[in-house]
C-alpha positions in Angstrom: 22.6 -20.3 2.7 22.3 -21.2 6.4 20.0 -19.5 8.9 22.6 -16.9 9.9 23.1 -15.7 6.5 19.4 -15.8 5.8 18.9 -13.5 8.7 21.7 -11.2 7.6 20.4 -10.9 4.1 16.8 -10.3 5.0 17.5 -8.1 8.0 15.3 -10.2 10.1 16.8 -11.5 13.4 17.3 -15.3 13.7 14.8 -15.6 16.6 12.1 -13.9 14.4 13.0 -16.1 11.5 12.5 -19.2 13.7 9.2 -17.7 14.9 8.0 -17.3 11.3 9.0 -20.9 10.6 7.0 -22.2 13.5 3.9 -20.1 12.5 4.3 -21.4 9.0 4.5 -18.0 7.5 8.0 -18.9 6.0 8.4 -22.2 4.2 10.9 -24.6 5.7 14.3 -24.9 4.1 15.9 -28.0 2.6 17.0 -30.4 5.3 20.7 -30.8 5.5 20.8 -33.1 8.5 18.9 -33.7 11.7 19.1 -30.1 12.9 20.1 -28.0 10.0 18.4 -26.7 6.8 19.5 -24.5 4.0 17.6 -21.6 2.4 17.6 -19.7 -0.8 16.7 -16.2 -2.2 12.9 -17.1 -2.2 13.1 -17.3 1.6 14.9 -13.9 1.6 12.2 -12.4 -0.5 9.4 -13.9 1.7 11.0 -12.5 4.8 11.3 -9.1 3.3 7.6 -9.3 2.4 6.6 -10.4 5.8 8.7 -7.7 7.4 7.1 -5.1 5.2 3.6 -6.3 6.1 4.4 -6.4 9.8 6.8 -3.5 10.4 5.8 -1.0 7.7 2.1 -1.8 7.0 1.4 -2.7 10.7 -0.4 -5.9 9.9 -1.0 -8.5 12.5 -0.2 -12.1 11.8 -3.8 -13.0 10.8 -3.7 -10.3 8.2 -0.3 -11.4 7.0 -1.7 -14.9 6.5 -4.5 -13.4 4.4 -2.0 -11.8 2.0 0.3 -14.9 1.9 -2.7 -17.3 1.2 -3.6 -15.2 -1.8 0.0 -14.9 -2.9 0.7 -18.6 -2.7 -2.5 -19.6 -4.6 -1.3 -20.3 -8.1 -4.9 -19.5 -9.4 -4.7 -15.8 -8.4 -3.3 -13.2 -10.7 -0.6 -10.7 -9.7 -3.4 -8.1 -9.5 -5.4 -10.2 -7.1 -2.3 -10.7 -5.0 -1.6 -6.9 -5.0 -5.2 -6.2 -4.3 -5.3 -8.4 -1.3 -2.4 -6.5 0.3 -3.6 -3.1 -0.7 -7.3 -3.6 0.4 -6.1 -4.3 3.9 -4.3 -0.9 3.9 -7.8 0.7 3.9 -9.5 0.0 7.2 -13.2 0.0 7.5 -14.4 3.5 8.6 -15.7 3.9 12.1 -18.9 5.6 10.6 -20.4 4.1 7.4 -20.1 6.7 4.6 -23.3 8.5 3.4 -25.1 7.5 0.3 -24.3 11.0 -1.1 -20.6 10.5 -0.8 -20.9 7.0 -2.2 -22.7 8.4 -5.1 -19.9 11.0 -5.6 -17.2 8.3 -5.6 -19.3 6.2 -8.0 -19.8 9.2 -10.3 -16.1 9.9 -10.3 -15.1 6.3 -11.2 -17.7 6.2 -13.9 -16.5 9.5 -15.4 -12.9 8.3 -15.4 -13.9 4.9 -16.8 -12.1 3.4 -13.8 -12.0 -0.4 -13.2 -11.7 0.1 -9.5 -14.3 -1.6 -7.3 -16.9 1.0 -6.5 -17.9 -1.0 -3.4 -14.3 -1.9 -2.4 -12.5 -0.7 0.7 -10.6 2.1 -1.1 -13.8 3.6 -2.5 -15.5 3.2 1.0 -12.6 4.9 2.7 -12.7 7.7 0.1 -16.4 8.2 0.6 -15.9 8.4 4.4 -13.1 11.0 3.9 -15.6 13.1 1.9 -18.0 12.9 4.7 -15.3 14.0 7.2 -14.5 17.1 5.1 -18.2 18.0 4.8 -18.7 17.6 8.5 -15.7 20.0 9.0 -17.3 22.6 6.8 -14.9 22.0 4.0 -16.8 20.0 1.5 -14.9 18.9 -1.6 -16.7 19.7 -4.9 -17.0 17.3 -7.8 -14.5 19.4 -9.7 -12.0 19.3 -6.9 -12.3 15.6 -6.5 -11.8 15.1 -10.2 -8.6 17.2 -10.1 -7.2 15.1 -7.3 -8.1 11.9 -9.1 -6.3 13.1 -12.3 -3.2 13.9 -10.3 -3.2 10.6 -8.5 -3.7 8.7 -11.7 -0.4 10.1 -12.9 1.3 9.0 -9.8 -0.3 5.5 -9.9 0.9 5.0 -13.5 4.4 5.8 -12.5 4.4 3.5 -9.4 2.6 0.5 -10.9 4.8 0.9 -14.0 7.7 -0.1 -11.7 6.3 -3.4 -10.5 8.2 -6.4 -11.7 6.0 -9.3 -12.7 8.7 -12.0 -12.5 8.5 -12.5 -8.7 5.2 -12.1 -6.8 6.8 -11.6 -3.4 9.0 -8.9 -4.7 6.1 -7.3 -6.6 3.9 -7.2 -3.5 6.8 -5.9 -1.3 7.5 -3.2 -3.8 3.9 -2.2 -4.1 3.3 -2.1 -0.5 6.4 -0.2 0.5 6.1 2.2 -2.4 2.4 3.0 -1.4 3.2 3.4 2.3 6.6 5.0 2.3 5.8 7.4 -0.6 2.7 8.8 1.1 4.8 11.2 3.3 6.7 12.2 0.2 3.5 13.0 -1.6 2.2 15.0 1.4 5.5 16.9 1.6 5.4 17.8 -2.1 1.8 18.9 -1.7 2.6 21.2 1.2 5.6 22.7 -0.7 3.3 23.4 -3.6 0.9 25.1 -1.3 3.7 27.2 0.2 4.9 28.2 -3.2 1.3 29.0 -4.5 0.4 31.0 -1.4 3.5 33.1 -1.7 2.9 33.8 -5.4 -0.8 34.7 -4.8 -0.9 36.4 -1.5 2.5 38.0 -1.0 4.0 41.0 -2.8 7.3 39.5 -4.0 8.5 42.6 -5.7 11.7 44.0 -4.0 11.3 47.3 -2.1 12.1 50.4 -4.1 
């Protein structure tokens, strides 16, 4: 396909495609003359991934390069490529988490026989969130944390189960978009469940006599 079709299929404007080519985020097409090149579906998938990283995840070009570098390294596994993208979704907290919260996260992972990195960004972000709850006077108990973890494990199994292993670009795009775009859905479902539970527990639903 030519540049115009590439832009149409990927949803990325031609000037932006040219910019990504200049920045070497997008591989060059096959030369078809002095000023023309042709592209294929691999270019479409790469553009969709870059767009997801920039427009949805909010990554700057340096962070995009980090993800693409891991993705294009044939020595890395699909898990490592997915992890490189997901780790960047968890920014370093402004305040380092307390040792108490780090220990709570470590205990949770151990109890669940989790393979997640106890010192990774996700674990650190979780520990910082526990500290924030404690500072607000709403500390989360170990039992409460375990219930959340069990619910999220079910969600993760469903989401990761949909990742296709055949194409790394598509897999990372799917995982990123699924993670970011599904978060408001999960929040909405949680609030609906709270509304329902509150009505059941604190409101007399019996019709007036």
